[in-house]
C-alpha positions as CSV (number, residue, x, y, z in Angstrom):
1,M,-22.9,-84.2,196.9
2,E,-22.4,-82.6,200.3
3,I,-21.0,-85.7,202.1
4,E,-21.0,-83.8,205.4
5,N,-24.8,-83.5,205.3
6,L,-25.0,-87.3,205.5
7,F,-23.0,-87.6,208.8
8,R,-24.9,-88.3,212.0
9,E,-26.4,-85.2,213.6
10,T,-24.7,-86.1,216.9
11,L,-21.3,-85.8,215.3
12,K,-21.7,-82.0,214.8
13,K,-21.1,-81.5,218.6
14,Y,-19.0,-84.6,219.2
15,A,-15.4,-84.2,220.4
16,A,-13.3,-87.3,220.0
17,Y,-11.0,-88.6,222.7
18,E,-7.6,-87.2,222.5
19,P,-4.8,-89.6,223.5
20,V,-1.9,-88.1,225.5
21,E,1.1,-86.7,223.6
22,Q,3.3,-89.5,222.3
23,I,6.9,-89.1,221.2
24,N,8.8,-92.0,219.6
25,E,12.2,-90.3,219.3
26,E,15.2,-91.7,221.2
27,G,16.3,-90.1,224.4
28,W,12.9,-89.1,225.8
29,V,11.7,-90.1,229.3
30,I,8.0,-90.7,228.8
31,L,6.1,-90.2,232.1
32,N,2.7,-89.1,230.7
33,T,1.0,-92.3,229.4
34,N,0.5,-94.5,232.5
35,E,1.9,-97.4,230.6
36,N,3.8,-100.1,232.5
37,P,7.5,-99.3,232.1
38,Y,8.4,-103.0,231.8
39,P,7.7,-105.3,228.8
40,P,5.8,-108.6,229.4
41,I,8.0,-111.1,231.3
42,S,10.0,-113.6,229.2
43,D,7.5,-116.5,229.8
44,I,4.7,-114.4,228.4
45,L,6.8,-113.2,225.4
46,K,7.7,-116.9,224.7
47,D,4.0,-117.9,224.7
48,I,3.1,-115.0,222.4
49,K,5.9,-116.0,220.0
50,I,4.7,-119.6,219.9
51,A,1.2,-118.3,219.1
52,I,2.5,-116.1,216.2
53,D,4.5,-119.0,214.8
54,D,1.6,-121.4,214.8
55,S,0.8,-121.7,211.1
56,Q,-2.4,-123.6,211.9
57,K,-4.0,-120.8,213.9
58,L,-3.4,-117.4,212.4
59,H,-5.5,-118.0,209.3
60,K,-8.5,-119.1,211.4
61,Y,-10.9,-116.9,213.4
62,P,-10.4,-116.7,217.1
63,D,-12.9,-117.9,219.7
64,P,-15.6,-115.2,219.5
65,L,-16.4,-115.5,223.2
66,A,-12.8,-116.2,224.5
67,L,-14.1,-119.1,226.6
68,E,-10.7,-120.3,227.8
69,V,-9.8,-116.7,228.9
70,R,-13.1,-116.4,230.8
71,K,-12.5,-119.7,232.6
72,A,-9.0,-118.8,233.5
73,I,-10.0,-115.4,234.9
74,L,-12.5,-117.0,237.2
75,N,-10.6,-120.2,238.1
76,Q,-7.2,-118.7,238.5
77,L,-6.8,-115.0,238.3
78,L,-9.8,-114.1,240.6
79,R,-10.2,-117.2,242.6
80,D,-9.2,-115.4,245.9
81,K,-11.3,-112.3,245.2
82,N,-14.6,-113.7,246.7
83,T,-16.4,-112.7,243.5
84,L,-18.7,-114.3,240.9
85,T,-17.7,-117.8,239.7
86,N,-20.0,-118.5,236.7
87,R,-18.3,-118.1,233.3
88,N,-21.5,-116.5,232.0
89,T,-20.7,-113.5,234.3
90,V,-17.5,-112.6,232.4
91,F,-17.2,-110.5,229.2
92,I,-13.9,-110.3,227.2
93,G,-13.3,-107.1,225.3
94,N,-10.8,-105.4,223.1
95,G,-9.4,-103.3,225.9
96,T,-11.5,-101.5,228.5
97,D,-12.6,-98.9,226.0
98,E,-14.4,-101.4,223.9
99,I,-16.0,-102.8,227.0
100,L,-17.3,-99.3,227.9
101,D,-18.5,-98.8,224.3
102,T,-20.4,-102.1,224.6
103,I,-22.0,-101.0,227.9
104,F,-23.4,-97.9,226.1
105,K,-24.7,-100.1,223.3
106,V,-26.6,-102.2,225.8
107,F,-28.1,-99.5,228.0
108,I,-28.2,-96.1,226.3
109,D,-30.9,-94.7,224.1
110,P,-30.6,-91.1,222.9
111,G,-31.5,-88.7,225.7
112,D,-30.8,-91.2,228.5
113,E,-28.9,-89.7,231.5
114,V,-25.4,-90.7,232.3
115,V,-23.7,-89.7,235.5
116,I,-20.0,-88.9,235.4
117,F,-17.7,-87.5,238.0
118,Y,-15.2,-84.7,237.4
119,P,-12.3,-85.1,237.1
120,T,-12.0,-88.6,235.8
121,Y,-11.1,-90.7,232.8
122,G,-12.2,-88.7,229.7
123,M,-13.6,-91.7,227.7
124,Y,-16.8,-91.8,229.7
125,K,-17.9,-88.4,228.6
126,V,-16.7,-89.0,225.0
127,L,-18.9,-92.1,224.7
128,A,-21.8,-90.4,226.3
129,N,-21.7,-87.7,223.7
130,L,-21.2,-90.2,220.9
131,Y,-24.4,-92.1,222.0
132,N,-26.3,-88.8,222.4
133,A,-26.8,-89.3,226.1
134,K,-27.6,-86.5,228.5
135,I,-24.6,-86.0,230.8
136,K,-24.9,-85.2,234.5
137,E,-21.4,-84.2,235.7
138,I,-20.8,-84.3,239.5
139,K,-17.7,-82.6,240.7
140,L,-15.6,-84.6,243.2
141,N,-14.8,-82.9,246.5
142,E,-11.6,-80.9,246.8
143,D,-9.9,-84.0,248.2
144,F,-11.2,-86.0,245.2
145,S,-13.7,-87.9,247.4
146,I,-17.3,-88.6,246.2
147,P,-19.8,-86.0,247.3
148,D,-23.2,-86.8,248.9
149,D,-24.9,-85.4,245.8
150,I,-24.4,-88.8,244.2
151,F,-27.0,-90.4,246.4
152,N,-29.7,-88.2,244.8
153,A,-28.6,-88.9,241.2
154,S,-30.8,-90.6,238.7
155,G,-30.1,-92.1,235.2
156,K,-29.1,-95.2,233.3
157,L,-25.4,-95.3,234.1
158,I,-22.9,-94.1,236.6
159,F,-19.1,-94.4,235.9
160,I,-16.6,-94.7,238.8
161,N,-12.9,-94.9,238.0
162,S,-11.2,-96.6,241.0
163,P,-8.3,-95.9,241.3
164,N,-9.4,-92.6,239.7
165,D,-7.4,-91.0,236.9
166,P,-5.9,-88.4,237.3
167,N,-5.5,-88.4,241.1
168,G,-4.8,-92.1,241.6
169,Q,-7.0,-92.8,244.7
170,S,-9.4,-95.7,245.1
171,F,-12.9,-95.4,246.5
172,D,-14.0,-97.6,249.4
173,N,-16.4,-100.4,248.9
174,E,-18.8,-99.0,251.5
175,I,-19.5,-95.9,249.3
176,I,-19.7,-97.9,246.1
177,E,-22.2,-100.3,247.6
178,K,-24.2,-97.4,248.9
179,I,-24.3,-95.9,245.4
180,C,-25.4,-99.3,243.9
181,N,-28.3,-99.4,246.4
182,S,-29.4,-95.8,245.9
183,F,-29.0,-95.6,242.1
184,S,-31.8,-97.0,239.9
185,G,-29.5,-97.7,236.9
186,I,-26.2,-99.5,236.4
187,V,-23.0,-98.6,238.3
188,V,-19.8,-99.2,236.2
189,V,-16.6,-99.4,238.2
190,D,-13.5,-99.1,236.0
191,E,-10.6,-100.9,237.9
192,A,-8.0,-100.5,235.2
193,Y,-5.3,-99.6,237.8
194,A,-6.6,-101.7,240.7
195,D,-3.7,-104.2,240.6
196,F,-1.4,-101.4,241.8
197,G,-3.4,-101.0,245.0
198,E,-5.2,-103.0,247.7
199,K,-8.8,-102.1,247.0
200,S,-11.3,-103.8,244.7
201,C,-15.1,-103.9,244.6
202,L,-15.2,-107.4,242.9
203,S,-16.7,-108.9,246.1
204,L,-19.7,-106.5,245.8
205,L,-20.8,-108.4,242.7
206,K,-22.2,-111.0,245.1
207,K,-24.3,-108.4,246.9
208,V,-25.8,-106.2,244.1
209,D,-26.9,-107.0,240.6
210,N,-26.6,-103.5,239.1
211,L,-22.8,-103.4,239.2
212,I,-20.3,-103.9,236.3
213,V,-16.6,-104.1,237.2
214,C,-14.1,-103.6,234.3
215,R,-10.5,-104.6,234.4
216,S,-7.6,-104.6,232.0
217,F,-4.5,-106.5,231.0
218,S,-3.0,-103.3,229.6
219,K,-1.6,-101.8,232.8
220,S,-0.3,-104.3,235.4
221,F,0.3,-107.1,232.7
222,S,2.0,-104.8,230.1
223,L,-0.3,-105.8,227.2
224,A,-1.5,-102.3,226.2
225,S,-0.7,-102.9,222.5
226,L,-2.7,-106.1,222.3
227,R,-5.9,-104.6,223.6
228,I,-7.6,-107.1,225.9
229,G,-9.7,-106.6,229.1
230,Y,-12.6,-108.1,230.9
231,A,-15.8,-107.2,232.8
232,L,-17.7,-109.0,235.5
233,A,-21.4,-108.5,236.0
234,D,-24.8,-110.3,236.5
235,A,-25.2,-113.0,233.8
236,R,-28.2,-111.1,232.3
237,I,-26.0,-108.1,231.6
238,I,-23.1,-110.1,230.1
239,K,-25.6,-112.0,227.9
240,E,-26.7,-108.7,226.3
241,M,-23.1,-107.4,226.0
242,N,-22.2,-110.5,224.1
243,R,-25.2,-110.1,221.9
244,V,-24.3,-106.6,220.7
245,K,-20.5,-106.8,220.6
246,L,-18.7,-107.3,217.2
247,P,-18.3,-111.1,216.5
248,F,-14.5,-111.5,216.8
249,N,-13.6,-108.6,219.0
250,T,-10.5,-110.0,220.6
251,N,-7.8,-111.6,218.5
252,Y,-6.2,-115.0,218.9
253,V,-2.8,-113.7,220.0
254,A,-4.3,-111.4,222.6
255,Q,-6.3,-114.3,224.0
256,I,-3.1,-116.4,224.2
257,A,-1.2,-113.5,225.8
258,A,-4.0,-113.1,228.4
259,L,-3.9,-116.8,229.3
260,S,-0.2,-116.6,229.7
261,C,-0.5,-113.5,231.9
262,I,-2.9,-115.4,234.1
263,K,-0.6,-118.5,234.2
264,H,2.5,-116.4,235.1
265,R,0.6,-113.8,237.2
266,N,2.8,-114.3,240.3
267,K,6.0,-113.4,238.4
268,V,4.2,-110.4,236.9
269,Y,3.1,-109.2,240.4
270,E,6.7,-109.7,241.6
271,Q,7.9,-107.4,238.7
272,N,5.3,-104.8,239.5
273,K,6.6,-104.6,243.1
274,K,9.3,-102.4,241.6
275,I,6.7,-100.0,240.4
276,L,5.1,-99.9,243.9
277,S,8.6,-99.3,245.5
278,E,9.4,-96.5,243.0
279,R,6.0,-94.9,243.6
280,S,6.8,-94.8,247.3
281,R,10.3,-93.4,246.6
282,L,9.1,-90.7,244.3
283,T,6.3,-89.7,246.7
284,D,8.9,-89.4,249.5
285,E,11.4,-87.5,247.4
286,L,8.9,-85.0,246.0
287,S,7.2,-84.5,249.3
288,R,10.4,-82.9,250.7
289,Y,9.9,-79.8,248.5
290,S,8.1,-76.8,249.9
291,G,5.3,-75.5,247.7
292,I,4.1,-78.9,246.4
293,S,2.2,-81.8,247.8
294,V,1.9,-85.4,246.5
295,L,-1.5,-87.0,246.7
296,P,-1.8,-90.7,247.9
297,S,-1.9,-93.1,245.0
298,D,-3.1,-96.6,244.4
299,A,-2.2,-96.5,240.8
300,N,1.0,-96.6,238.7
301,F,1.2,-92.8,238.7
302,I,1.3,-90.0,241.2
303,F,-0.5,-86.6,241.2
304,I,1.4,-83.6,242.5
305,K,-0.1,-80.2,243.3
306,F,1.7,-76.9,243.1
307,E,0.6,-74.3,245.6
308,D,1.5,-71.6,243.1
309,Q,-0.4,-72.4,239.9
310,S,1.9,-70.3,237.8
311,K,4.8,-72.6,238.5
312,T,3.0,-75.7,237.2
313,L,3.5,-74.9,233.5
314,K,7.1,-73.7,234.2
315,F,7.9,-77.2,235.5
316,L,6.0,-78.8,232.6
317,W,7.8,-76.9,229.9
318,D,11.3,-77.0,231.5
319,L,11.0,-80.8,231.8
320,K,9.9,-81.0,228.2
321,E,12.9,-78.9,227.2
322,I,15.2,-81.7,228.5
323,K,13.1,-84.4,226.9
324,I,11.0,-85.5,230.0
325,L,7.3,-85.7,229.3
326,V,4.7,-85.5,232.1
327,K,1.0,-84.9,231.9
328,H,-0.7,-81.6,232.6
329,F,-4.5,-81.1,232.5
330,S,-5.7,-77.7,231.1
331,K,-9.0,-78.1,232.8
332,P,-10.8,-76.3,235.7
333,N,-9.5,-77.1,239.1
334,L,-6.6,-79.1,237.7
335,Y,-4.3,-76.3,236.3
336,N,-1.9,-76.6,239.3
337,Y,-1.4,-80.4,239.1
338,L,1.0,-82.6,237.2
339,R,0.5,-86.4,236.7
340,I,3.7,-88.5,236.7
341,T,3.8,-92.1,235.5
342,I,6.0,-94.3,237.6
343,S,8.7,-95.6,235.3
344,T,12.0,-97.6,235.8
345,R,14.4,-96.5,238.5
346,E,16.7,-95.1,235.8
347,N,14.0,-93.0,234.3
348,N,12.7,-91.9,237.7
349,D,16.2,-90.8,238.7
350,K,16.5,-88.7,235.6
351,F,13.1,-87.1,236.5
352,L,14.1,-86.5,240.1
353,T,17.4,-84.9,239.1
354,A,15.7,-82.7,236.6
355,F,13.0,-81.8,239.1
356,Q,15.6,-80.8,241.6
357,D,17.4,-78.5,239.1
358,I,14.2,-76.9,238.1
359,A,13.1,-76.5,241.7
360,K,16.2,-74.4,242.4
361,K,14.7,-71.8,240.1
362,Y,11.1,-71.8,241.1
363,L,10.6,-73.3,244.5
């Protein structure tokens, strides 16, 4: 039997998402993953340990709709965001990626059009291909702003990453609202990094009903390995998302961890101030070099541009030679950029020292 002949036809042209290079050896400075450099605070770790040690819980299925997490998100985490307040407007997912997948399940039939910006988070295009959607890719302006072409776009879904990966800048609510009003389909705003900036479009959910806002506990709350995130949208959308999701999509420990994150959010935000301070410090230090520029960032990473494209890979490989890993995008219009995750002060110092030494050769 030719097993390959039984695979879905779509998979013949499907390219899976490729995670960034990961190295688990000792001694490396990992600045390419956009992970939070700090583990969950001790209060959250304590609550997770209690959950794991509870012999009356682990052999039982978790709450399939994560009701307590949904209530805590609205009543505590987002209570000052001027957004939706009905628990039926919150969806809990196994990380943002599962939320995105569920959105495709709800809205996309083969051949439906999906609008994606370039450059942005690669998972949108991966899922569009997997669900056999027709992709309309709109190139961001040179300064990574949204072009006016978007107001003539049609389709079922538009994806907006804000702050946008890889450049780190957020989009203003004015343009997002304008897109919602001009687009006949659903506008999905992925705010995975929003806690590291000042902007959020959560308040727009009270004005428009074709908006979905996705958020994550992976980045600012340091729970990347437990995979839990949430989305807010009109209750009609959330109802359908809950209908098509897998029954027990978020595990018990992840739900407990999310509740603990919400409970101790102020301590987490205080810890994350170190990331914001380091982001400013790295931006200032790197901006002193001639031949490179540092883009403004609202995320836990910065994006630096080399005027001479040939020097970008020289820095990339010289850094890797001394066990410092940063992210380079081998894609059109991005060849002369490097993305640097903000880490601890110690790791950032190692990077800055290495960068200075390399700059003596090339800048």
